[in-house]
N, C-alpha and C positions, 0 to 999 in steps of 0.2 A: 259881443258882449256888454258893450257899452249901455246899450237897451235896458239890462238887466241887472247893471249893478246904478242907471239913474228908479227902478223901481222898487230896489231895495233901501235904501240912498232917503233917511229921513222922508218915507213916506210916498216917495214920490216929485223923481227932478227931472223937468221938462229936457228934452230931448230932443233931434232932429234924425230922422233919417234918411243916408245917403248911396243904396244900397247899385252895386254895383255890378251885377248878372244878372240875368232872364233869371232865375232862382228866385233872389234877395228882391228881388222890384216884383215879382207876384206876390211874394209872402208881406213885402212890404207894404204893397196897396191894399191886401185883404184881410191879413192875417191882426189876432188880437195879442196874441202868446208875445212872448220874448224869453228865450230860453236860451241857457246851457248847456254844455254836452259832457257827460261825465264818463269818464270812464267804465264804469258799468251798461249805462245808458243813457240814450241819446235824450235828448231836454229833459232831462234829471231835473235839472234846476230850474224851475222857469217863475215868471210872474206874467198879469196883465196889467201891463202898462202902456196905454199908446203915446206915440212921440206928434211932437209940439206939432209938426209937418214932418214930409215924408219930397223928396224934391228927386225924380227920374230924369236923369242925364241918357238916353238912350247911345249918344256918342260915343261913351262909355263902351260899349256893347262892342263897336270898332275892335276894340284893343287885343277883346279875348280868344282864345282859341278857339277851334271847334267845339271839340269836347264839351267846357263848359258851356257854352251856346244851346247847346244842344240833352244840358245838366235841364232846362229850364222848361223845357219845352212839356213834360212828363206833367208837373207842377199846374201850368196853362191848363193840362186839357180835363185835369183830377180838376182845380176847382171849376172848369166851366159846367163837370157833370152836376159837382155838386149845387151850383148855382142856380143854373138855366137846362138842366133835363130837354127842356123840348130844343130847345137850339139843334143840339145832338142826336133828335130825332128826328128832322127834317131830311 
């Protein structure tokens, strides 16, 4: 939500992403769109605004329950297939 606010405030304010889940880490490292969910639709309000930088601390993953860890795996596979399908063909 803060990334979206930074994008629409005065044509873009610098911000730093600090993802704390695998899903957020994957999206932070490869994503370009920042969005806010709306009751009618996911990411209905969005903007394209890159952070100044992103800090990924994998130690934060040790505090997550297994369910949260598993939610990021499909995103990793999806992004891998999109960006390097050859890797999955070997």
